[in-house]
C-alpha positions in Angstrom: -1.3 -94.1 3.1 0.9 -96.8 2.2 0.4 -100.4 3.1 3.2 -100.3 5.7 0.7 -98.6 8.0 -1.8 -101.4 8.0 -0.9 -103.3 11.0 -1.9 -107.0 11.8 -4.6 -107.8 14.1 -2.1 -108.7 16.8 -0.4 -105.3 16.6 -3.6 -103.3 15.9 -6.5 -104.4 18.0 -8.8 -101.8 16.2 -7.9 -103.6 12.8 -8.4 -100.2 11.2 -7.4 -100.4 7.4 -5.6 -96.9 7.0 -6.3 -97.2 3.2 -9.9 -97.3 3.3 -10.4 -94.2 5.3 -9.2 -90.5 4.7 -7.1 -89.2 7.5 -9.6 -87.5 9.7 -12.0 -90.4 9.3 -9.4 -92.7 10.8 -9.6 -90.6 14.1 -13.5 -90.5 14.1 -13.5 -93.9 13.3 -11.2 -94.6 16.4 -13.1 -92.5 18.7 -16.5 -94.2 17.7 -14.9 -97.7 18.5 -13.6 -96.6 21.8 -16.9 -94.7 23.0 -18.9 -97.9 21.8 -16.8 -100.1 23.7 -16.9 -97.9 26.8 -20.6 -97.7 26.3 -21.0 -101.5 27.2 -20.6 -100.5 30.8 -20.5 -96.7 31.2 -24.3 -95.1 30.8 -24.1 -91.3 30.4 -21.1 -89.3 31.1 -20.7 -88.7 27.3 -18.7 -85.6 27.9 -16.1 -87.2 30.2 -15.6 -89.9 27.6 -15.4 -87.4 24.6 -13.0 -85.1 26.3 -10.8 -87.9 27.8 -10.4 -89.3 24.3 -9.6 -85.7 23.1 -7.0 -85.3 25.7 -5.5 -88.8 24.9 -5.2 -87.9 21.3 -3.4 -84.6 22.0 -0.9 -85.7 24.5 -2.9 -84.0 27.2 -4.1 -85.0 30.9 -7.7 -85.0 32.4 -9.0 -84.1 35.7 -12.3 -85.5 36.6 -14.3 -83.8 39.3 -17.5 -85.1 40.8 -19.3 -86.4 43.9 -18.7 -90.1 44.9 -20.5 -92.7 43.1 -21.1 -91.3 39.6 -18.4 -93.5 38.0 -15.2 -91.1 37.6 -13.0 -93.9 38.4 -14.8 -96.6 36.6 -14.9 -94.3 33.3 -11.1 -93.9 33.7 -10.4 -97.6 34.0 -12.6 -98.4 31.1 -10.9 -95.8 29.1 -7.6 -97.6 29.9 -9.2 -101.1 29.2 -9.9 -100.3 25.7 -6.2 -99.3 24.8 -3.8 -101.9 24.4 -1.1 -100.2 26.5 0.3 -100.3 30.0 -1.8 -99.0 32.8 -1.2 -98.2 36.5 -3.6 -97.0 39.1 -2.3 -95.0 42.1 -4.6 -94.4 45.2 -3.4 -91.2 46.5 -3.4 -91.0 50.5 -1.9 -88.6 53.1 1.0 -90.5 53.6 2.0 -91.4 50.0 5.5 -90.1 49.3 6.9 -88.8 45.9 9.0 -92.1 45.6 6.2 -94.3 45.8 4.8 -92.7 42.5 8.4 -92.2 40.9 10.5 -94.8 42.0 13.7 -94.9 44.1 17.2 -96.3 44.0 17.7 -99.3 45.9 21.1 -100.6 47.1 22.0 -104.0 45.7 24.0 -106.2 48.3 25.6 -108.4 45.7 26.8 -105.7 43.4 27.3 -103.0 46.0 25.5 -100.5 43.7 22.4 -98.6 43.7 19.7 -99.8 41.3 16.8 -97.5 40.1 13.4 -99.3 40.5 10.8 -97.5 38.4 7.4 -96.5 40.1 4.0 -96.6 38.8 4.3 -93.5 37.0 6.2 -95.4 34.5 3.2 -96.4 32.2 1.3 -95.4 29.4 -1.8 -94.7 31.2 -1.9 -93.7 34.8 -5.2 -93.3 36.9 -4.8 -91.2 39.9 -7.7 -91.7 42.3 -8.4 -89.0 44.6 -5.7 -86.6 43.7 -6.3 -84.2 46.5 -5.9 -86.7 49.4 -2.2 -86.4 49.1 -0.1 -83.2 50.2 1.6 -80.8 47.9 5.1 -82.5 48.0 3.4 -85.7 46.4 1.3 -83.9 44.0 4.4 -81.9 42.9 6.1 -85.2 42.0 3.9 -85.2 39.0 4.9 -81.8 37.5 7.7 -82.9 35.5 6.3 -86.2 34.2 3.0 -84.4 33.1 4.6 -81.4 31.5 7.7 -83.0 29.9 7.2 -86.6 29.7 10.2 -87.7 31.8 11.3 -88.0 35.4 14.3 -86.6 37.0 15.8 -88.8 39.8 19.3 -88.1 41.6 20.7 -86.4 38.6 19.4 -89.1 36.1 16.6 -88.4 33.6 14.4 -91.2 32.6 12.0 -90.9 29.8 8.3 -92.0 30.0 6.7 -94.0 27.3 4.5 -92.5 24.7 1.7 -92.2 24.9 1.7 -90.8 28.5 -1.6 -89.9 29.8 -2.9 -88.9 33.4 -6.5 -89.2 34.5 -6.8 -87.9 38.0 -10.2 -87.9 40.1 -11.2 -85.7 43.0 -14.1 -85.1 45.2 -15.2 -81.5 45.4 -17.5 -81.9 48.4 -15.6 -83.9 50.9 -12.8 -81.4 52.0 -11.8 -83.0 55.3 -8.3 -84.4 55.0 -7.7 -83.3 51.5 -5.1 -80.8 49.9 -6.3 -78.2 47.5 -4.5 -78.6 44.1 -2.4 -75.5 43.6 -3.0 -73.4 40.5 0.5 -74.7 38.8 -0.7 -78.2 39.2 -4.1 -77.6 37.8 -2.7 -75.9 34.7 -1.0 -79.1 33.9 -4.3 -80.6 33.1 -5.6 -80.0 29.4 -9.1 -80.2 30.8 -11.1 -80.3 34.1 -14.3 -82.3 33.5 -17.1 -81.8 35.9 -19.1 -85.1 36.2 -22.8 -84.4 36.9 -25.5 -86.8 38.4 -27.3 -88.9 35.6 -30.8 -88.0 34.7 -33.6 -90.3 35.8 -33.8 -92.3 32.4 -30.1 -92.9 32.7 -30.2 -94.1 36.3 -33.0 -96.6 35.3 -30.7 -97.9 32.5 -27.8 -98.1 35.1 -30.0 -100.4 37.5 -31.2 -102.5 34.4 -27.7 -103.0 33.3 -26.5 -104.2 36.7 -29.6 -105.7 38.3 -28.2 -109.4 37.5 -24.5 -108.4 37.7 -23.8 -107.3 41.4 -20.2 -108.4 41.0 -19.6 -106.4 37.7 -18.6 -109.4 35.7 -19.8 -107.5 32.5 -16.6 -105.5 32.9 -15.0 -108.4 31.0 -17.1 -107.6 27.9 -14.9 -104.6 27.4 -12.1 -105.1 25.1 -9.2 -103.6 23.4 -10.1 -101.7 20.3 -6.8 -99.8 19.8 -3.2 -100.0 20.0 -0.3 -97.4 20.9 0.5 -97.1 17.3 -3.0 -96.0 16.4 -2.8 -93.3 19.2 0.6 -92.0 17.6 -0.9 -92.1 14.2 -4.0 -90.2 15.2 -1.8 -87.5 17.1 0.0 -87.1 13.6 -3.5 -86.6 11.9 -4.8 -84.2 14.3 -1.6 -81.9 14.1 -2.3 -81.4 10.4 -6.1 -80.3 10.7 -6.4 -77.0 9.1 -7.2 -73.9 11.2 -7.6 -70.3 9.7 -5.7 -67.2 11.0 -8.9 -65.9 11.8 -9.7 -68.7 14.2 -6.3 -68.5 15.9 -7.0 -64.8 16.5 -10.6 -65.9 18.0 -8.8 -68.3 20.5 -6.4 -65.4 21.3 -9.2 -63.2 22.0 -10.9 -65.5 24.2 -7.9 -66.1 26.4 -7.1 -62.6 26.3 -10.6 -61.2 27.6 -10.1 -63.6 30.7 -7.2 -61.3 31.8 -9.4 -58.2 31.4 -12.7 -59.3 33.1 -13.9 -57.6 36.2 -15.2 -61.0 37.5 -11.9 -62.5 37.6 -8.9 -62.2 39.9 -6.7 -64.3 37.5 -7.2 -65.0 33.8 -5.8 -67.7 31.5 -2.0 -67.8 30.2 -0.8 -68.7 26.9 -0.9 -72.6 27.7 -4.7 -72.2 27.8 -4.4 -70.7 24.1 -2.3 -73.6 23.1 -4.9 -76.2 24.8 -7.7 -74.6 23.0 -5.7 -74.8 19.7 -4.9 -78.6 20.3 -8.3 -79.6 21.7 -10.5 -77.9 18.9 -8.2 -79.7 16.2 -8.9 -82.9 18.0 -12.8 -82.1 18.2 -12.9 -81.4 14.4 -11.1 -84.7 13.9 -13.3 -86.8 16.0 -16.1 -85.3 14.1 -14.6 -86.5 10.8 -13.5 -83.0 9.6 -10.0 -81.7 8.3 -10.8 -78.2 9.4 -11.7 -76.2 12.6 -14.9 -74.4 13.0 -15.7 -71.6 15.6 -18.0 -74.3 17.3 -15.1 -76.6 17.8 -13.3 -73.6 19.8 -16.5 -72.9 21.7 -17.1 -76.4 22.6 -13.7 -77.3 24.2 -13.2 -73.7 25.8 -15.0 -74.2 28.9 -13.2 -77.5 29.9 -10.0 -75.8 29.0 -10.6 -72.6 30.9 -12.8 -73.7 34.0 -9.5 -74.7 36.2 -7.4 -71.9 34.9 -9.3 -68.9 35.9 -9.8 -67.7 39.6 -12.9 -65.7 40.5 -12.7 -62.5 42.6 -13.6 -63.8 46.1 -16.6 -61.2 46.2 -17.9 -62.4 42.9 -17.8 -66.1 44.5 -19.7 -64.8 47.3 -22.4 -63.2 45.1 -22.7 -66.9 43.4 -21.0 -65.8 40.1 -20.2 -69.1 38.3 -17.1 -69.6 36.3 -19.3 -71.3 33.5 -21.3 -68.0 33.1 -18.3 -65.9 33.0 -16.6 -68.0 30.3 -20.0 -68.0 28.4 -20.3 -64.2 28.6 -16.7 -63.9 27.3 -17.3 -66.1 24.3 -20.6 -64.3 23.4 -18.9 -61.1 23.5 -16.4 -61.9 20.8 -17.4 -61.5 17.2 -17.3 -65.1 15.8 -15.1 -65.3 12.5 -17.0 -66.0 9.2 
């Protein structure tokens, strides 16, 4: 790359020398810097961090689902903290209105004109805490922004800044006073990441890390390691990662089989195929490769598909899990060589 691509420290917190690395090594290096910085605070949750970075680098959005107290919100906040970009957190509540997210026109008494005041959605990184706490009309306010990176208000279109990245959290066990996300809303998320409890060793490490830091002052140790321009460069690099035609067919077969599986009432759409394509390219790039392998595809497939398929009710009652169905579909397709 040319010298024009080398930013100063002020513009480029990561201080990456783009001449030194090959293209995919730039992506892998940035990924490792982000993960190391977040790792100063977050213990475990490697999958949530990995897939959140992949979504960020492909223009996607992430839904984090897990029981209370396993660092869903903290993980999202730490990811936002390592990027030198605008950040807003929106706490979804039952009385939240679409205008509280998007903004509204306010009458100016001095000029006798209406002026549009932008809402918190006008940010690079938006954390939506407990997205299922607000009703459907408020959830629907996110549709256009997540899909088209724009907001339409009173006939006017307002473009959102790039990158635009939504991280939403939800609690799967506390359903009182919540509103289930409709399938159309779920489909806007590149990944649904299911966070699990930490294992025993990780929980001991968590206790050790915060045993003398009750008020989480160590959060200040996490600094910015990349800029908006770094993210834009990585997106261009990921786009150019090579994928064989045989692997394109492999992706299509996986998604097609979700529409012909006796366990499923509803299969995935072509949007899922595109999501697997983008995510597998990004997974290859953060691994330092400029080509996609079948392992990249199988690695990202579950988090792409788990919220896009609907089980038959009787299969759910029998205890059949989406993970086992997706695994069975992938195993049943011949892997390209």
